[in-house]
C-alpha positions, 0 to 999 in steps of 0.5 A: 388687931387692925390699924384702927384698933392699934391707933385706939390703943395708942389713944387710950394709953395716952389718955388713961389716968392710970395707964397699964405697965409699962406706961405707968412709967413716965419714960415709957409714956413720954416715948409713947407720946413722942411716937404718936406725934411722929406717926401722925406726922408721917401719916400726913406728910409721908411721901409714897415711892411711886414705883412701890405703890405701882408694885403693891397696886399690882399684887394679884394674890392675897397677902397677910402682913403682920407687924410686931411692935409696941407703942413705945417703939421709936423705930415703929413710929417711923415705919408703921405709917408707911406700912399702913398707907401702902397696905390701903392701896390693895384690898388683897393685903390684910394687916395684923398688928401684934404687940411684942410683949403680949400673947401670942408672943409672935416675936419669939419666931422672928428674933433678930440676931437672938433679940426681940428687936422691933418692929418686925414686918412679916409678909405671908401668902394667903395660906399664911406661909412666910414669904419675907421678913423685915426689921427692925429698921432700915439697913443704913439706920441699923448700921448707924445703930450698931456702930453706936452700940459698938462705940458705947454711945449713951442711950439719949444720944443714940435716940437723937441720932436715930431720930435725925436719921429718920427725919432726913430719910423720910421713909425712903429707905424702908420703901426701897427695901420693901420694893426690893422684897416684893420684886423677889417674891414669887408671882 
C-alpha cells in the first residue's frame, strides 16, 4: 500500500466502533493512538538531514523502498515519517508499506536474529533486487533495547526509555544510518 492508504488504515482503525483484531484489545488500540500522534508530530516537525536529502535527490536509478510495519509498532512511528518525507524528494523512489501480520507475510524473509522485529526497511533496485535492509531501530536505540532485555526491565519501563531516546534523537540516527547505506549502494 502507499503512504496515503497506510494513513487511512490508521484513521479507520482509530475511528472504528468495532476495530478488527488485534485493535479490539484496548492496549493495542492505545498503542495505535499514541503512534498516530507521534507520527503526525514527526511529519510536521522532523528535520531532514541536508546531506541525506542531497543524496536522495541525486539518485538516478529507480528504487523500490518497502517498509514492513504494523500500526501498533512504536518504533515505526518514529521512523516512517522520515522515510515518507525523504521518499517524496525523488520520483524514482516508490514506497510500499506492508503489514507484518498480513499476507504475504514478507517479514519471514527479513527476520532480525530469528525474530519478526519491525519496522523493517528494504531498499531494492528497479528490478526488485535487494540492495540493503535496515531495522528494526537505530543502532544506539537497539543497543539500549537489548541492554534492557538483558537486565529484565519490565515492558512499561522499556517503552518509556525508548520513547525518551527517540524524542532526544529526533530522527537523526536513522537518517545518518540511511545516509551510510545509500553511500554504499552501487551507482
